[in-house]
PAZA-431704 format. One record per residue: x, y negated, z negated of N, C-alpha, C in turn. Coordinates in steps of 0.2 Angstrom, whole numbers. Example, Ala and Ser with C-alpha at 12.3 -4.5 7.8 and 13.67 -1.06 7.14 Angstrom:
// residues 2
@npx=66; npy=28; npz=-39; capx=62; capy=22; capz=-39; cpx=66; cpy=16; cpz=-39 $
@npx=64; npy=11; npz=-35; capx=68; capy=5; capz=-36; cpx=64; cpy=0; cpz=-39 $
//
This chain:
// residues 150
@npx=-410; npy=-35; npz=-334; capx=-405; capy=-31; capz=-335; cpx=-400; cpy=-33; cpz=-341 $
@npx=-399; npy=-30; npz=-346; capx=-394; capy=-31; capz=-351; cpx=-387; cpy=-30; cpz=-349 $
@npx=-383; npy=-35; npz=-349; capx=-375; capy=-34; capz=-347; cpx=-371; cpy=-34; cpz=-354 $
@npx=-367; npy=-30; npz=-355; capx=-362; capy=-29; capz=-361; cpx=-356; cpy=-29; cpz=-359 $
@npx=-352; npy=-34; npz=-360; capx=-345; capy=-34; capz=-360; cpx=-340; cpy=-32; cpz=-366 $
@npx=-336; npy=-28; npz=-366; capx=-333; capy=-25; capz=-372; cpx=-325; cpy=-25; cpz=-371 $
@npx=-322; npy=-26; npz=-377; capx=-315; capy=-26; capz=-377; cpx=-313; cpy=-23; cpz=-385 $
@npx=-307; npy=-19; npz=-385; capx=-305; capy=-18; capz=-392; cpx=-297; cpy=-20; cpz=-392 $
@npx=-295; npy=-20; npz=-398; capx=-287; capy=-22; capz=-398; cpx=-284; cpy=-20; cpz=-405 $
@npx=-279; npy=-17; npz=-405; capx=-275; capy=-16; capz=-411; cpx=-268; cpy=-18; cpz=-410 $
@npx=-265; npy=-20; npz=-416; capx=-259; capy=-22; capz=-417; cpx=-254; cpy=-16; cpz=-420 $
@npx=-250; npy=-13; npz=-416; capx=-246; capy=-7; capz=-419; cpx=-249; cpy=-1; cpz=-416 $
@npx=-255; npy=1; npz=-416; capx=-258; capy=7; capz=-413; cpx=-255; cpy=13; cpz=-415 $
@npx=-256; npy=15; npz=-422; capx=-261; capy=12; capz=-427; cpx=-258; cpy=5; cpz=-430 $
@npx=-263; npy=1; npz=-432; capx=-262; capy=-5; capz=-435; cpx=-268; cpy=-9; cpz=-436 $
@npx=-268; npy=-15; npz=-438; capx=-274; capy=-19; capz=-438; cpx=-277; cpy=-19; cpz=-431 $
@npx=-284; npy=-19; npz=-431; capx=-288; capy=-19; capz=-425; cpx=-294; cpy=-22; cpz=-425 $
@npx=-297; npy=-24; npz=-419; capx=-304; capy=-27; capz=-419; cpx=-307; cpy=-26; cpz=-413 $
@npx=-314; npy=-27; npz=-412; capx=-317; capy=-27; capz=-406; cpx=-321; cpy=-33; cpz=-405 $
@npx=-322; npy=-34; npz=-399; capx=-326; capy=-40; capz=-397; cpx=-331; cpy=-38; cpz=-391 $
@npx=-337; npy=-41; npz=-392; capx=-343; capy=-39; capz=-388; cpx=-346; cpy=-46; cpz=-385 $
@npx=-348; npy=-46; npz=-379; capx=-352; capy=-52; capz=-376; cpx=-358; cpy=-48; cpz=-373 $
@npx=-364; npy=-50; npz=-375; capx=-370; capy=-47; capz=-373; cpx=-374; cpy=-53; cpz=-369 $
@npx=-376; npy=-51; npz=-363; capx=-380; capy=-56; capz=-359; cpx=-387; cpy=-53; cpz=-357 $
@npx=-392; npy=-57; npz=-358; capx=-399; capy=-55; capz=-355; cpx=-402; cpy=-62; cpz=-354 $
@npx=-404; npy=-62; npz=-347; capx=-408; capy=-69; capz=-345; cpx=-404; cpy=-74; cpz=-348 $
@npx=-407; npy=-79; npz=-351; capx=-403; capy=-85; capz=-354; cpx=-400; cpy=-84; cpz=-361 $
@npx=-401; npy=-77; npz=-364; capx=-398; capy=-76; capz=-370; cpx=-391; cpy=-74; cpz=-370 $
@npx=-387; npy=-76; npz=-375; capx=-380; capy=-73; capz=-376; cpx=-379; cpy=-72; cpz=-383 $
@npx=-376; npy=-66; npz=-384; capx=-375; capy=-64; capz=-391; cpx=-367; cpy=-62; cpz=-391 $
@npx=-362; npy=-64; npz=-396; capx=-356; capy=-62; capz=-397; cpx=-355; cpy=-58; cpz=-404 $
@npx=-351; npy=-53; npz=-403; capx=-350; capy=-50; capz=-410; cpx=-342; cpy=-48; cpz=-410 $
@npx=-340; npy=-47; npz=-416; capx=-333; capy=-44; capz=-417; cpx=-333; cpy=-43; cpz=-424 $
@npx=-327; npy=-38; npz=-425; capx=-326; capy=-36; capz=-432; cpx=-319; cpy=-33; cpz=-432 $
@npx=-316; npy=-34; npz=-438; capx=-309; capy=-32; capz=-439; cpx=-308; cpy=-27; cpz=-444 $
@npx=-302; npy=-22; npz=-443; capx=-301; capy=-17; capz=-447; cpx=-293; cpy=-16; cpz=-448 $
@npx=-292; npy=-14; npz=-455; capx=-286; capy=-14; capz=-457; cpx=-281; cpy=-10; cpz=-454 $
@npx=-284; npy=-4; npz=-452; capx=-279; capy=2; capz=-449; cpx=-283; cpy=6; cpz=-444 $
@npx=-282; npy=5; npz=-438; capx=-286; capy=8; capz=-433; cpx=-282; cpy=9; cpz=-426 $
@npx=-285; npy=12; npz=-421; capx=-281; capy=12; capz=-414; cpx=-285; cpy=8; cpz=-409 $
@npx=-281; npy=6; npz=-404; capx=-284; capy=3; capz=-398; cpx=-290; cpy=7; cpz=-396 $
@npx=-289; npy=13; npz=-394; capx=-295; capy=17; capz=-392; cpx=-301; cpy=17; cpz=-396 $
@npx=-300; npy=18; npz=-403; capx=-306; capy=17; capz=-408; cpx=-310; cpy=11; cpz=-407 $
@npx=-306; npy=5; npz=-406; capx=-309; capy=-1; capz=-405; cpx=-313; cpy=-2; cpz=-399 $
@npx=-310; npy=0; npz=-393; capx=-314; capy=0; capz=-387; cpx=-320; cpy=4; cpz=-387 $
@npx=-320; npy=10; npz=-390; capx=-326; capy=14; capz=-390; cpx=-331; cpy=11; cpz=-396 $
@npx=-329; npy=8; npz=-401; capx=-332; capy=5; capz=-406; cpx=-337; cpy=-1; cpz=-404 $
@npx=-333; npy=-5; npz=-400; capx=-336; capy=-10; capz=-397; cpx=-342; cpy=-9; cpz=-393 $
@npx=-342; npy=-4; npz=-389; capx=-348; capy=-1; capz=-385; cpx=-353; cpy=2; cpz=-389 $
@npx=-352; npy=5; npz=-394; capx=-356; capy=8; capz=-399; cpx=-361; cpy=3; cpz=-403 $
@npx=-357; npy=-2; npz=-405; capx=-360; capy=-7; capz=-409; cpx=-365; cpy=-12; cpz=-404 $
@npx=-362; npy=-13; npz=-399; capx=-367; capy=-16; capz=-394; cpx=-373; cpy=-13; cpz=-392 $
@npx=-372; npy=-6; npz=-390; capx=-378; capy=-3; capz=-389; cpx=-383; cpy=-1; cpz=-394 $
@npx=-380; npy=-1; npz=-401; capx=-384; capy=0; capz=-407; cpx=-389; cpy=-6; cpz=-408 $
@npx=-386; npy=-12; npz=-406; capx=-390; capy=-19; capz=-407; cpx=-395; cpy=-19; cpz=-403 $
@npx=-396; npy=-16; npz=-397; capx=-402; capy=-17; capz=-392; cpx=-408; cpy=-14; cpz=-395 $
@npx=-413; npy=-17; npz=-396; capx=-420; capy=-16; capz=-399; cpx=-424; cpy=-13; cpz=-394 $
@npx=-423; npy=-12; npz=-388; capx=-428; capy=-9; capz=-383; cpx=-424; cpy=-4; cpz=-379 $
@npx=-429; npy=1; npz=-377; capx=-425; capy=6; capz=-372; cpx=-429; cpy=5; cpz=-365 $
@npx=-432; npy=-1; npz=-364; capx=-436; capy=-2; capz=-358; cpx=-432; cpy=-7; cpz=-353 $
@npx=-426; npy=-8; npz=-355; capx=-422; capy=-12; capz=-350; cpx=-416; cpy=-8; cpz=-348 $
@npx=-414; npy=-9; npz=-341; capx=-408; capy=-6; capz=-340; cpx=-401; cpy=-10; cpz=-343 $
@npx=-397; npy=-6; npz=-344; capx=-391; capy=-9; capz=-348; cpx=-384; cpy=-7; cpz=-344 $
@npx=-380; npy=-11; npz=-343; capx=-374; capy=-10; capz=-339; cpx=-369; cpy=-12; cpz=-344 $
@npx=-364; npy=-8; npz=-346; capx=-358; capy=-9; capz=-350; cpx=-352; cpy=-10; cpz=-345 $
@npx=-349; npy=-16; npz=-346; capx=-342; capy=-17; capz=-343; cpx=-336; cpy=-17; cpz=-348 $
@npx=-332; npy=-12; npz=-346; capx=-326; capy=-11; capz=-351; cpx=-320; cpy=-10; cpz=-347 $
@npx=-314; npy=-13; npz=-350; capx=-308; capy=-12; capz=-347; cpx=-305; cpy=-5; cpz=-349 $
@npx=-308; npy=-1; npz=-353; capx=-306; capy=4; capz=-356; cpx=-307; cpy=11; cpz=-352 $
@npx=-302; npy=13; npz=-348; capx=-303; capy=19; capz=-344; cpx=-305; cpy=25; cpz=-349 $
@npx=-302; npy=25; npz=-355; capx=-304; capy=30; capz=-360; cpx=-312; cpy=31; cpz=-361 $
@npx=-315; npy=25; npz=-362; capx=-322; capy=25; capz=-363; cpx=-326; cpy=26; cpz=-356 $
@npx=-324; npy=22; npz=-352; capx=-328; capy=23; capz=-345; cpx=-328; cpy=30; cpz=-342 $
@npx=-322; npy=33; npz=-342; capx=-321; capy=39; capz=-339; cpx=-324; cpy=45; cpz=-343 $
@npx=-324; npy=44; npz=-349; capx=-327; capy=49; capz=-353; cpx=-334; cpy=49; cpz=-352 $
@npx=-337; npy=44; npz=-351; capx=-345; capy=44; capz=-349; cpx=-346; cpy=45; cpz=-342 $
@npx=-343; npy=42; npz=-338; capx=-344; capy=42; capz=-330; cpx=-342; cpy=49; cpz=-327 $
@npx=-337; npy=52; npz=-330; capx=-334; capy=59; capz=-328; cpx=-337; cpy=64; cpz=-331 $
@npx=-342; npy=63; npz=-337; capx=-345; capy=68; capz=-341; cpx=-341; cpy=72; cpz=-346 $
@npx=-335; npy=69; npz=-347; capx=-330; capy=73; capz=-352; cpx=-334; cpy=74; cpz=-358 $
@npx=-338; npy=69; npz=-360; capx=-341; capy=69; capz=-367; cpx=-344; cpy=75; cpz=-368 $
@npx=-348; npy=77; npz=-363; capx=-353; capy=83; capz=-363; cpx=-349; cpy=89; cpz=-365 $
@npx=-343; npy=90; npz=-361; capx=-338; capy=95; capz=-362; cpx=-336; cpy=95; cpz=-370 $
@npx=-334; npy=89; npz=-372; capx=-331; capy=89; capz=-378; cpx=-336; cpy=90; cpz=-384 $
@npx=-343; npy=89; npz=-382; capx=-348; capy=90; capz=-387; cpx=-349; cpy=98; cpz=-387 $
@npx=-349; npy=101; npz=-381; capx=-350; capy=109; capz=-381; cpx=-345; cpy=112; cpz=-385 $
@npx=-338; npy=110; npz=-385; capx=-334; capy=112; capz=-389; cpx=-333; cpy=110; cpz=-396 $
@npx=-339; npy=106; npz=-398; capx=-338; capy=104; capz=-406; cpx=-333; cpy=98; cpz=-406 $
@npx=-331; npy=95; npz=-401; capx=-326; capy=90; capz=-402; cpx=-319; cpy=92; cpz=-405 $
@npx=-318; npy=99; npz=-404; capx=-312; capy=101; capz=-406; cpx=-306; cpy=99; cpz=-402 $
@npx=-301; npy=97; npz=-406; capx=-294; capy=93; capz=-403; cpx=-296; cpy=87; cpz=-399 $
@npx=-302; npy=84; npz=-400; capx=-303; capy=77; capz=-397; cpx=-302; cpy=72; cpz=-402 $
@npx=-299; npy=67; npz=-400; capx=-298; capy=61; capz=-405; cpx=-305; cpy=57; cpz=-405 $
@npx=-306; npy=54; npz=-411; capx=-311; capy=50; capz=-412; cpx=-318; cpy=54; cpz=-412 $
@npx=-318; npy=60; npz=-414; capx=-325; capy=64; capz=-414; cpx=-331; cpy=60; cpz=-418 $
@npx=-329; npy=56; npz=-423; capx=-334; capy=53; capz=-427; cpx=-338; cpy=48; cpz=-423 $
@npx=-334; npy=44; npz=-418; capx=-337; capy=39; capz=-414; cpx=-341; cpy=42; cpz=-408 $
@npx=-338; npy=47; npz=-405; capx=-341; capy=51; capz=-400; cpx=-347; cpy=54; cpz=-402 $
@npx=-347; npy=57; npz=-408; capx=-354; capy=60; capz=-410; cpx=-359; cpy=53; cpz=-411 $
@npx=-357; npy=47; npz=-414; capx=-361; capy=42; capz=-415; cpx=-363; cpy=39; cpz=-408 $
@npx=-359; npy=40; npz=-403; capx=-361; capy=37; capz=-396; cpx=-367; cpy=41; cpz=-392 $
@npx=-367; npy=47; npz=-394; capx=-371; capy=52; capz=-390; cpx=-379; cpy=49; cpz=-391 $
@npx=-381; npy=49; npz=-397; capx=-388; capy=48; capz=-397; cpx=-390; cpy=41; cpz=-394 $
@npx=-386; npy=36; npz=-395; capx=-388; capy=29; capz=-392; cpx=-387; cpy=30; cpz=-385 $
@npx=-383; npy=33; npz=-382; capx=-381; capy=34; capz=-375; cpx=-388; cpy=37; cpz=-372 $
@npx=-390; npy=43; npz=-376; capx=-396; capy=47; capz=-373; cpx=-402; cpy=43; cpz=-373 $
@npx=-402; npy=38; npz=-378; capx=-408; capy=34; capz=-379; cpx=-409; cpy=28; cpz=-373 $
@npx=-403; npy=25; npz=-372; capx=-402; capy=20; capz=-367; cpx=-401; cpy=21; cpz=-360 $
@npx=-397; npy=26; npz=-359; capx=-394; capy=29; capz=-353; cpx=-391; cpy=22; cpz=-349 $
@npx=-386; npy=20; npz=-353; capx=-382; capy=14; capz=-350; cpx=-377; cpy=16; cpz=-344 $
@npx=-377; npy=11; npz=-339; capx=-372; capy=12; capz=-334; cpx=-366; cpy=10; cpz=-336 $
@npx=-360; npy=13; npz=-334; capx=-353; capy=10; capz=-336; cpx=-349; cpy=8; cpz=-330 $
@npx=-346; npy=2; npz=-331; capx=-342; capy=0; capz=-325; cpx=-335; cpy=-2; cpz=-328 $
@npx=-330; npy=0; npz=-325; capx=-324; capy=-1; capz=-327; cpx=-322; cpy=-8; cpz=-324 $
@npx=-319; npy=-12; npz=-328; capx=-316; capy=-19; capz=-325; cpx=-309; cpy=-19; cpz=-327 $
@npx=-305; npy=-23; npz=-323; capx=-298; capy=-23; capz=-324; cpx=-297; cpy=-28; cpz=-329 $
@npx=-294; npy=-27; npz=-335; capx=-292; capy=-31; capz=-340; cpx=-287; cpy=-37; cpz=-338 $
@npx=-289; npy=-43; npz=-341; capx=-284; capy=-49; capz=-340; cpx=-284; cpy=-50; cpz=-333 $
@npx=-290; npy=-50; npz=-329; capx=-291; capy=-51; capz=-322; cpx=-294; cpy=-58; cpz=-321 $
@npx=-295; npy=-61; npz=-326; capx=-299; capy=-67; capz=-325; cpx=-307; cpy=-67; cpz=-325 $
@npx=-309; npy=-61; npz=-328; capx=-316; capy=-60; capz=-328; cpx=-319; cpy=-63; cpz=-335 $
@npx=-322; npy=-69; npz=-334; capx=-323; capy=-73; capz=-340; cpx=-325; cpy=-70; cpz=-347 $
@npx=-331; npy=-65; npz=-346; capx=-334; capy=-62; capz=-351; cpx=-329; cpy=-57; cpz=-354 $
@npx=-325; npy=-54; npz=-350; capx=-320; capy=-49; capz=-353; cpx=-315; cpy=-53; cpz=-356 $
@npx=-313; npy=-58; npz=-354; capx=-307; capy=-62; capz=-358; cpx=-310; cpy=-65; cpz=-364 $
@npx=-316; npy=-67; npz=-364; capx=-319; capy=-68; capz=-370; cpx=-319; cpy=-63; cpz=-376 $
@npx=-321; npy=-57; npz=-373; capx=-321; capy=-51; capz=-378; cpx=-313; cpy=-50; cpz=-380 $
@npx=-309; npy=-51; npz=-376; capx=-302; capy=-50; capz=-378; cpx=-300; cpy=-55; cpz=-385 $
@npx=-302; npy=-61; npz=-383; capx=-301; capy=-67; capz=-388; cpx=-304; cpy=-65; cpz=-395 $
@npx=-310; npy=-62; npz=-394; capx=-314; capy=-60; capz=-400; cpx=-311; cpy=-54; cpz=-403 $
@npx=-308; npy=-49; npz=-400; capx=-305; capy=-43; capz=-403; cpx=-299; cpy=-45; cpz=-406 $
@npx=-295; npy=-49; npz=-403; capx=-288; capy=-51; capz=-406; cpx=-290; cpy=-55; cpz=-412 $
@npx=-293; npy=-60; npz=-412; capx=-295; capy=-64; capz=-418; cpx=-298; cpy=-60; cpz=-424 $
@npx=-302; npy=-55; npz=-422; capx=-305; capy=-51; capz=-427; cpx=-299; cpy=-47; cpz=-430 $
@npx=-294; npy=-44; npz=-426; capx=-289; capy=-40; capz=-428; cpx=-284; cpy=-44; cpz=-433 $
@npx=-284; npy=-50; npz=-431; capx=-279; capy=-55; capz=-435; cpx=-283; cpy=-59; cpz=-440 $
@npx=-288; npy=-58; npz=-442; capx=-292; capy=-61; capz=-447; cpx=-291; cpy=-58; cpz=-454 $
@npx=-294; npy=-62; npz=-458; capx=-293; capy=-59; capz=-465; cpx=-299; cpy=-55; cpz=-467 $
@npx=-298; npy=-52; npz=-473; capx=-304; capy=-48; capz=-475; cpx=-305; cpy=-42; cpz=-470 $
@npx=-300; npy=-38; npz=-467; capx=-301; capy=-33; capz=-463; cpx=-304; cpy=-27; cpz=-467 $
@npx=-309; npy=-24; npz=-463; capx=-312; capy=-18; capz=-467; cpx=-308; cpy=-12; cpz=-466 $
@npx=-309; npy=-7; npz=-470; capx=-307; capy=0; capz=-468; cpx=-310; cpy=3; cpz=-462 $
@npx=-307; npy=6; npz=-458; capx=-310; capy=10; capz=-453; cpx=-310; cpy=17; cpz=-456 $
@npx=-315; npy=19; npz=-460; capx=-316; capy=25; capz=-464; cpx=-315; cpy=31; cpz=-459 $
@npx=-317; npy=31; npz=-453; capx=-317; capy=37; capz=-449; cpx=-310; cpy=38; cpz=-447 $
@npx=-305; npy=33; npz=-446; capx=-299; capy=34; capz=-445; cpx=-295; cpy=35; cpz=-450 $
@npx=-296; npy=32; npz=-455; capx=-291; capy=33; capz=-461; cpx=-293; cpy=39; cpz=-465 $
@npx=-298; npy=42; npz=-464; capx=-301; capy=49; capz=-467; cpx=-297; cpy=54; cpz=-463 $
@npx=-296; npy=54; npz=-457; capx=-294; capy=59; capz=-453; cpx=-286; cpy=59; cpz=-452 $
@npx=-283; npy=53; npz=-455; capx=-276; capy=53; capz=-454; cpx=-272; cpy=51; cpz=-461 $
//
């Protein structure tokens, strides 16, 4: 099983933001993070999941995503995303990212598990550090989807 821990962070909401990812498979560990100059916390939470899932090279292994974002976990687990899709993502925030999520979700069929943030879960805490450091780093990239829509 591939385990994915994700977190997103923004300073100001909107403001500078970043995401952090820790991926575990057997003895392998991969960490990823990236920062953006103007974005929101929810975008970073969702982008963390998307980037992690897109980096998986096989659809032969079960995948579990652990996130402290109710926004992301509930949208998938409660099926909201499919209703949003049927309505063309009308009046839904972050449609660019949700549309990007659907094909990778359909390919991998990951399980989503909500975890309490800042509760001492080592990998979730590491994701938070990665996300905050990315948001506070130099050379922040534009979040084109956010900036174009606002």
